[in-house]
C-alpha positions as CSV (number, residue, x, y, z in Angstrom):
1,M,-0.5,5.4,-17.8
2,G,2.4,3.3,-18.5
3,K,5.0,6.0,-19.2
4,T,8.4,5.8,-19.2
5,Y,11.2,7.7,-18.0
6,S,13.9,8.6,-20.2
7,L,17.3,7.3,-20.0
8,I,18.7,9.9,-21.9
9,P,21.0,12.1,-18.6
10,K,19.9,15.4,-18.0
11,K,22.4,18.0,-16.7
12,V,20.6,19.4,-13.4
13,K,21.5,22.2,-10.7
14,R,23.7,20.3,-7.8
15,V,22.3,19.8,-4.3
16,E,23.6,19.1,-0.8
17,T,21.9,19.2,1.9
18,K,21.7,16.6,5.5
19,Y,18.7,14.7,3.4
20,R,19.6,15.1,0.1
21,R,22.6,14.7,-2.3
22,I,22.8,14.9,-6.3
23,I,26.6,15.8,-7.6
24,T,25.8,14.0,-11.4
25,D,23.7,14.1,-13.8
26,I,20.6,12.5,-13.2
27,P,20.2,9.6,-15.2
28,V,23.8,8.9,-13.9
29,P,25.5,8.1,-17.2
30,E,27.8,5.6,-15.8
31,S,24.7,4.0,-14.5
32,I,23.0,3.8,-18.1
33,P,24.5,0.3,-19.0
34,I,22.6,-1.3,-16.3
35,L,19.9,0.4,-17.1
36,K,19.4,-0.5,-20.4
37,K,20.5,-4.3,-19.4
38,L,16.9,-4.3,-17.3
39,R,14.9,-2.9,-20.0
40,K,16.2,-5.7,-22.4
41,Y,15.8,-8.5,-20.1
42,E,12.2,-7.5,-18.1
43,P,9.7,-7.3,-19.2
44,L,8.4,-3.5,-20.5
45,S,6.1,-3.5,-17.5
46,M,8.9,-3.0,-15.3
47,T,10.0,0.1,-16.7
48,G,7.8,2.2,-15.3
49,Q,9.8,3.8,-12.5
50,P,12.3,6.5,-12.4
51,P,15.5,5.0,-13.3
52,I,17.6,5.5,-10.0
53,L,19.7,2.8,-10.1
54,W,19.5,2.0,-6.5
55,D,22.4,0.3,-4.4
56,R,21.9,1.0,-1.0
57,A,18.9,2.4,1.5
58,V,19.2,3.6,5.0
59,G,16.8,5.2,6.9
60,I,15.1,7.8,5.3
61,N,17.6,7.7,2.7
62,V,18.4,5.8,-0.9
63,F,22.1,6.0,-2.3
64,D,23.4,5.0,-5.3
65,K,26.8,4.2,-5.9
66,Y,27.8,7.6,-7.7
67,G,27.4,9.7,-4.6
68,N,23.7,10.7,-5.1
69,M,21.6,10.4,-2.1
70,W,18.0,11.0,-2.1
71,L,15.2,11.7,0.7
72,D,13.1,8.6,0.4
73,F,9.0,9.4,0.1
74,S,8.5,6.4,-1.6
75,S,9.3,3.7,1.7
76,G,9.8,1.8,-1.6
77,V,6.1,1.9,-2.2
78,L,5.0,1.8,1.4
79,V,6.9,-1.3,2.5
80,A,9.8,0.1,5.2
81,N,7.4,1.5,7.7
82,A,10.6,0.6,10.4
83,G,12.6,2.5,7.7
84,H,15.7,1.0,5.2
85,G,18.0,-1.2,6.5
86,N,16.6,-1.5,10.3
87,E,19.3,-2.7,12.3
88,Y,16.4,-4.8,14.3
89,V,15.3,-6.2,11.5
90,L,19.2,-7.2,10.2
91,E,19.9,-8.6,13.5
92,E,16.7,-10.7,13.6
93,I,18.4,-11.9,10.0
94,R,22.0,-12.5,11.2
95,K,20.5,-15.1,13.8
96,I,18.2,-16.9,11.4
97,I,20.7,-16.9,8.7
98,E,23.9,-18.3,11.4
99,K,21.5,-21.5,12.4
100,P,21.0,-21.8,9.2
101,L,17.7,-22.2,8.2
102,L,16.4,-20.3,5.2
103,H,13.1,-22.3,4.3
104,N,11.0,-25.2,6.2
105,Y,8.0,-25.1,3.7
106,C,4.7,-26.3,6.4
107,F,6.9,-28.0,8.6
108,P,7.1,-26.2,12.5
109,S,9.5,-23.7,13.7
110,E,10.0,-21.3,16.2
111,I,10.4,-18.3,14.5
112,R,6.7,-18.8,12.5
113,A,5.0,-19.5,16.1
114,E,6.3,-16.0,17.5
115,L,5.3,-14.0,14.3
116,V,1.9,-15.4,14.7
117,E,1.8,-15.4,18.5
118,K,3.3,-11.7,17.6
119,I,0.6,-10.7,15.5
120,A,-2.6,-12.8,16.7
121,S,-1.7,-10.4,20.5
122,L,-1.7,-7.0,18.2
123,S,-5.2,-8.3,16.7
124,P,-8.0,-7.3,18.8
125,H,-10.7,-10.2,19.9
126,P,-11.7,-12.6,18.3
127,L,-9.6,-11.7,15.5
128,K,-6.6,-14.0,16.9
129,K,-6.0,-16.6,13.8
130,V,-2.9,-15.8,11.4
131,F,-2.4,-17.5,8.4
132,L,1.2,-16.6,6.9
133,L,1.9,-16.7,3.2
134,T,4.2,-14.3,0.7
135,T,2.8,-11.0,-1.1
136,G,0.0,-9.0,-0.2
137,A,-2.2,-10.5,-3.1
138,E,-1.9,-13.9,-2.0
139,G,-3.2,-13.1,1.1
140,I,-6.8,-10.9,-0.9
141,E,-6.7,-14.4,-3.0
142,C,-7.0,-16.8,0.2
143,S,-9.6,-14.1,2.0
144,I,-11.8,-14.4,-1.4
145,K,-11.1,-18.6,-0.9
146,L,-12.5,-18.5,2.7
147,A,-15.4,-15.8,1.8
148,R,-16.6,-17.7,-0.6
149,T,-16.6,-21.1,1.4
150,Y,-17.9,-19.4,4.1
151,G,-20.8,-18.3,2.0
152,K,-21.3,-21.3,-0.1
153,K,-22.6,-22.7,2.7
154,R,-25.2,-20.0,3.4
155,N,-26.1,-20.6,-0.3
156,K,-25.0,-17.0,-1.0
157,K,-22.4,-16.3,-3.6
158,I,-21.3,-12.5,-4.4
159,I,-18.9,-10.3,-3.2
160,I,-19.2,-6.7,-3.0
161,S,-15.9,-4.7,-3.8
162,F,-15.0,-0.9,-4.4
163,E,-14.2,1.2,-7.7
164,G,-11.3,2.3,-7.8
165,A,-9.8,0.1,-5.6
166,F,-6.6,-2.5,-6.4
167,H,-5.9,-5.1,-4.2
168,G,-2.9,-7.0,-6.5
169,R,-2.0,-8.6,-9.7
170,T,-3.5,-11.8,-9.7
171,L,-6.3,-13.0,-10.8
172,G,-9.0,-12.9,-7.7
173,A,-6.7,-9.7,-6.5
174,Q,-7.7,-8.0,-10.1
175,L,-11.5,-9.5,-10.1
176,I,-12.2,-7.7,-7.4
177,G,-9.6,-4.3,-8.1
178,G,-12.2,-1.4,-9.2
179,I,-9.9,-0.3,-12.1
180,P,-11.4,-1.5,-15.7
181,N,-8.4,-1.4,-17.5
182,L,-6.4,-3.3,-15.7
183,K,-9.3,-6.0,-16.1
184,D,-9.1,-6.0,-19.4
185,W,-7.1,-9.1,-20.0
186,I,-9.5,-11.5,-18.3
187,I,-11.7,-12.7,-20.6
188,N,-14.7,-14.4,-18.1
189,P,-15.0,-11.6,-15.3
190,D,-17.0,-13.0,-12.3
191,P,-20.6,-11.9,-12.6
192,D,-20.9,-12.4,-8.9
193,I,-18.1,-9.6,-8.1
194,I,-20.1,-6.5,-7.6
195,Q,-18.2,-2.8,-7.4
196,V,-19.8,0.2,-6.0
197,P,-19.1,4.1,-5.7
198,F,-15.9,4.9,-2.9
199,P,-17.2,7.2,-0.6
200,G,-13.5,8.1,0.1
201,D,-12.6,9.2,-3.7
202,P,-12.6,12.9,-3.9
203,R,-15.2,12.9,-7.0
204,C,-18.0,10.8,-5.6
205,K,-20.3,13.1,-4.3
206,D,-22.4,11.5,-2.1
207,K,-21.0,9.9,0.7
208,S,-23.5,9.0,2.7
209,F,-24.5,5.2,3.2
210,E,-27.5,5.2,0.7
211,L,-25.1,5.4,-2.1
212,F,-24.4,1.9,-1.2
213,L,-27.8,0.5,-0.2
214,Q,-28.8,2.8,-3.7
215,T,-26.5,0.8,-5.8
216,L,-26.8,-2.8,-5.1
217,K,-30.6,-2.1,-5.6
218,E,-30.0,-0.7,-9.1
219,K,-27.8,-3.9,-9.9
220,G,-30.3,-6.4,-8.9
221,I,-28.5,-7.7,-6.0
222,K,-30.5,-8.7,-2.8
223,E,-28.5,-9.0,0.8
224,K,-29.0,-12.3,1.4
225,D,-26.5,-13.2,-1.7
226,V,-24.0,-11.6,-0.6
227,C,-20.9,-13.1,1.4
228,A,-19.0,-10.5,1.4
229,V,-17.7,-7.1,1.3
230,I,-13.8,-6.0,0.9
231,S,-12.1,-2.9,0.7
232,E,-8.9,-0.9,1.2
233,T,-8.3,0.5,5.0
234,Y,-7.7,3.1,2.2
235,Q,-7.5,3.3,-1.6
236,G,-4.2,2.7,-2.4
237,G,-4.4,4.7,-5.7
238,N,-5.9,8.0,-4.3
239,A,-4.9,7.9,-0.5
240,G,-8.8,8.2,0.4
241,F,-10.5,7.1,3.8
242,M,-14.6,6.3,4.1
243,P,-16.3,8.6,6.4
244,V,-16.8,6.9,9.7
245,E,-20.5,7.1,9.6
246,Y,-20.1,5.1,6.4
247,A,-18.0,2.4,8.0
248,K,-19.9,2.1,10.8
249,S,-23.0,1.5,8.9
250,L,-20.6,-1.1,6.6
251,R,-20.6,-2.5,9.6
252,E,-23.6,-2.8,10.7
253,W,-25.6,-4.4,7.5
254,C,-22.8,-6.8,7.6
255,D,-23.4,-8.1,10.8
256,K,-27.7,-7.9,9.9
257,N,-27.5,-9.7,6.8
258,D,-23.8,-12.1,7.9
259,V,-21.9,-10.9,5.6
260,I,-18.3,-11.3,6.0
261,L,-16.8,-7.8,6.6
262,I,-12.8,-8.1,4.7
263,F,-10.7,-5.0,5.1
264,D,-7.5,-4.9,2.8
265,E,-4.6,-3.2,4.9
266,V,-1.6,-4.3,3.1
267,Q,-0.9,-0.6,2.6
268,A,-2.2,0.4,6.2
269,G,-0.9,-1.6,8.6
270,F,1.8,-1.3,10.9
271,G,1.2,2.2,11.7
272,R,1.2,3.6,8.9
273,T,-2.1,6.1,8.7
274,G,-1.0,7.0,12.8
275,T,-3.0,3.9,14.2
276,L,-1.5,0.3,14.5
277,W,-4.4,-0.7,12.6
278,G,-5.9,1.9,9.7
279,F,-9.4,0.2,10.9
280,Q,-8.7,1.5,14.1
281,H,-10.1,5.1,12.0
282,Y,-13.3,3.4,11.8
283,G,-14.3,2.5,15.3
284,V,-15.1,-1.4,14.1
285,L,-13.3,-4.5,13.3
286,P,-13.5,-7.0,10.5
287,D,-14.1,-10.2,10.2
288,I,-10.7,-11.0,7.9
289,F,-8.2,-8.4,7.2
290,C,-5.0,-8.8,5.3
291,L,-0.9,-7.5,5.7
292,G,1.4,-7.3,3.5
293,K,4.2,-4.9,2.7
294,G,5.0,-2.5,6.2
295,I,4.9,-6.3,8.3
296,S,8.8,-6.9,7.6
297,S,9.9,-3.7,6.3
298,S,12.2,-5.7,3.7
299,L,11.3,-9.6,3.0
300,P,8.1,-10.6,1.2
301,I,5.3,-11.8,4.0
302,S,1.9,-11.1,4.3
303,A,-0.8,-12.6,6.5
304,V,-4.3,-13.1,6.4
305,V,-5.9,-12.6,10.1
306,G,-9.1,-13.8,10.8
307,R,-12.3,-15.3,13.5
308,K,-11.8,-18.6,14.3
309,D,-14.4,-20.0,12.2
310,I,-13.6,-18.5,9.1
311,M,-9.9,-19.3,9.2
312,D,-10.3,-22.5,10.3
313,Q,-13.1,-24.0,7.3
314,Y,-10.3,-26.2,5.6
315,E,-8.9,-29.7,6.6
316,P,-4.7,-30.1,7.1
317,G,-3.0,-29.5,3.8
318,T,-5.7,-27.9,2.4
319,M,-5.2,-24.5,2.8
320,T,-1.5,-23.9,2.5
321,S,1.4,-22.3,1.0
322,T,4.9,-23.1,-0.3
323,H,7.2,-20.4,1.4
324,T,4.5,-20.0,4.2
325,G,6.2,-18.2,7.0
326,N,9.7,-18.2,5.5
327,P,12.2,-17.9,8.8
328,V,14.1,-15.9,7.0
329,S,11.2,-13.3,6.2
330,C,8.9,-14.1,9.7
331,A,12.8,-13.4,11.4
332,A,11.9,-9.8,9.6
333,A,9.2,-9.1,10.5
334,L,9.4,-9.9,14.3
335,G,12.6,-7.2,13.7
336,S,10.5,-4.8,11.9
337,I,7.4,-5.3,14.4
338,N,9.0,-5.2,17.8
339,Y,10.8,-1.8,16.8
340,I,7.7,-0.6,15.6
341,L,5.8,-1.3,18.8
342,E,9.2,-0.2,20.7
343,K,9.5,3.3,19.0
344,K,5.8,3.6,18.8
345,L,6.4,5.1,15.6
346,W,2.3,5.2,14.5
347,L,2.7,8.0,17.1
348,N,5.1,9.5,15.0
349,A,2.9,9.0,11.5
350,E,0.1,10.7,13.5
351,K,2.2,13.7,14.4
352,M,4.0,14.2,11.2
353,G,0.6,13.9,8.9
354,K,-0.3,17.2,10.2
355,V,2.6,18.6,9.5
356,F,2.3,17.0,5.9
357,E,-1.3,18.2,6.2
358,R,-0.6,22.1,6.8
359,Q,2.0,21.5,4.4
360,L,0.4,20.0,1.1
361,E,-2.9,22.3,1.7
362,K,-0.6,24.8,0.4
363,L,-0.6,23.8,-2.4
364,K,-3.9,24.2,-3.6
365,K,-2.7,27.5,-4.6
366,Y,-1.6,26.2,-7.8
367,D,-4.5,26.0,-10.5
368,F,-3.5,22.2,-11.2
369,V,-3.5,20.5,-7.6
370,G,-6.9,18.9,-7.1
371,F,-7.5,17.1,-4.6
372,I,-5.2,16.4,-1.1
373,C,-6.0,13.0,0.6
374,G,-4.3,11.3,3.7
375,K,-3.8,10.6,6.5
376,G,-0.6,9.6,9.1
377,L,1.8,9.3,6.6
378,V,0.2,8.3,3.9
379,W,-1.4,11.2,1.4
380,G,-2.3,11.5,-2.8
381,L,-1.3,14.4,-4.2
382,H,-3.7,14.5,-6.5
383,I,-2.9,16.6,-10.3
384,V,-5.7,18.1,-12.6
385,K,-6.1,20.0,-15.7
386,K,-6.5,23.5,-14.4
387,G,-9.7,24.4,-14.0
388,T,-11.6,21.0,-13.8
389,E,-11.7,18.0,-11.9
390,Q,-9.6,16.0,-15.1
391,P,-6.9,14.1,-14.0
392,D,-3.6,15.1,-15.4
393,P,-1.1,12.3,-15.7
394,N,1.6,13.9,-18.5
395,K,2.0,16.7,-15.1
396,A,1.9,14.7,-12.5
397,F,5.0,12.3,-13.9
398,E,6.7,15.4,-14.6
399,I,6.2,16.7,-10.6
400,V,8.3,13.3,-9.4
401,E,10.7,13.8,-12.1
402,K,11.6,17.4,-11.7
403,C,11.8,15.8,-7.9
404,F,13.6,12.5,-8.5
405,Q,16.3,15.0,-9.8
406,K,16.3,17.5,-7.1
407,G,16.9,14.2,-4.8
408,L,13.7,13.3,-3.5
409,L,12.4,10.2,-4.2
410,F,8.8,8.8,-5.1
411,F,7.5,6.2,-7.3
412,A,5.6,6.7,-10.3
413,P,2.0,8.4,-10.4
414,V,-0.9,6.3,-9.1
415,G,-4.6,5.6,-9.3
416,F,-6.7,7.3,-11.8
417,K,-5.6,8.0,-14.9
418,G,-2.0,7.9,-13.1
419,A,-2.7,11.4,-11.8
420,T,-1.7,11.0,-8.4
421,I,1.5,11.9,-6.8
422,K,1.6,9.1,-3.3
423,I,3.6,10.5,-0.6
424,N,4.7,7.7,2.0
425,P,7.9,8.0,3.9
426,P,9.4,5.6,6.5
427,L,7.4,6.2,9.9
428,I,10.6,7.4,11.3
429,I,10.7,10.8,9.6
430,N,11.4,13.8,11.0
431,E,9.4,17.6,10.8
432,E,12.7,18.7,9.1
433,A,12.8,16.4,6.7
434,V,9.2,16.9,6.0
435,L,9.3,20.2,5.3
436,E,12.8,20.1,3.5
437,G,10.3,17.3,1.0
438,C,7.5,19.2,1.0
439,S,9.6,22.3,-0.2
440,V,11.2,19.7,-2.9
441,I,7.5,19.5,-4.8
442,E,6.5,22.8,-4.4
443,E,9.9,23.3,-6.2
444,A,8.9,21.5,-8.9
445,I,5.8,22.6,-9.3
446,K,6.8,26.1,-9.6
447,E,9.4,25.3,-11.7
448,I,6.0,23.5,-14.0
449,T,3.8,26.5,-13.3
């Protein structure tokens, strides 16, 4: 993990299709001074993505100012659900900046009222309270606070999360995360935050809910002490989903033991998985769910949605945020949500997901393509060492590099050991573009083979 793509330009094959155009060396020689400036003044941690200098992005394409165009299979880390530069989003932003109204803290505004009402109207009963924040991690922090507060009144404090989980990079979000090396910096880990195996991970062979119960028993955890269980709807690092029966058993166990069930929908929400909310695949309701990324297809905004008795635990002025419901971000979110609803983009995600599944399954004939996980328009291509289940981050890194040199854009590999290539284009993508992108992936794999 933690590799950086070279800034030495490489001569690559020129590409000219409907969805891709590469007419320069990559990275573009003229872009190097700007890329070096970023590397000079930003922290090292910001240097991990492909050296593509974004100039504009429209629909399913990203452009630089040197004539190159990429087919975007990243959605800018699963944000651009309604497509880059969506006109609905732009129009709503224009209306609010022309007022102008750029900030209003927690003071009431009409635009914030419209957005919380819209989200509440889409959320199943009884999840009708909506708290707007700025980032997904901030929403996760809030959900931890609410769950612990709820549990404290009942002498319950343990939070259970899952191995391999990623919930953000702030303290609480990383405490409940399930990737040990991301927590090395935490001097005093919380002994009451416990991880259990995630049954959606392809390397986890026992998919039964009995494994959950057995793990609690082995760790000496009593049901009466648990205040919450939190899970990504699908794990962002591997695009793996829980088995449906496991999720239903977990919901029943939470009900039986008065435990809050939290779904992190930051990646899954607003149509990404082929349903409006990712948890719909399981046929269960959480008590709280967290939104972010695709909520606006653009600007920073997130939300925590939950039951009234959980969400209303704090007195006026004691659970707030400086940029809660920023008016410009609210406008962008309303534009994106309205577009997703009008076009029923979750249905397109479901349809295109089946195309992806067929095409990606064909890649299993290559001996270093290990597992393929996903639904709708989120997929994980797990790259492994030949003949094993051991991750091969170097090969995953090389595949991504070959792809962006050919005009297909991913973010850097993620997941276990950084060996999973995440595939998540905007929800507006069509079959022709899906097929072209998949052909580029196979072309890159063949070259490496």
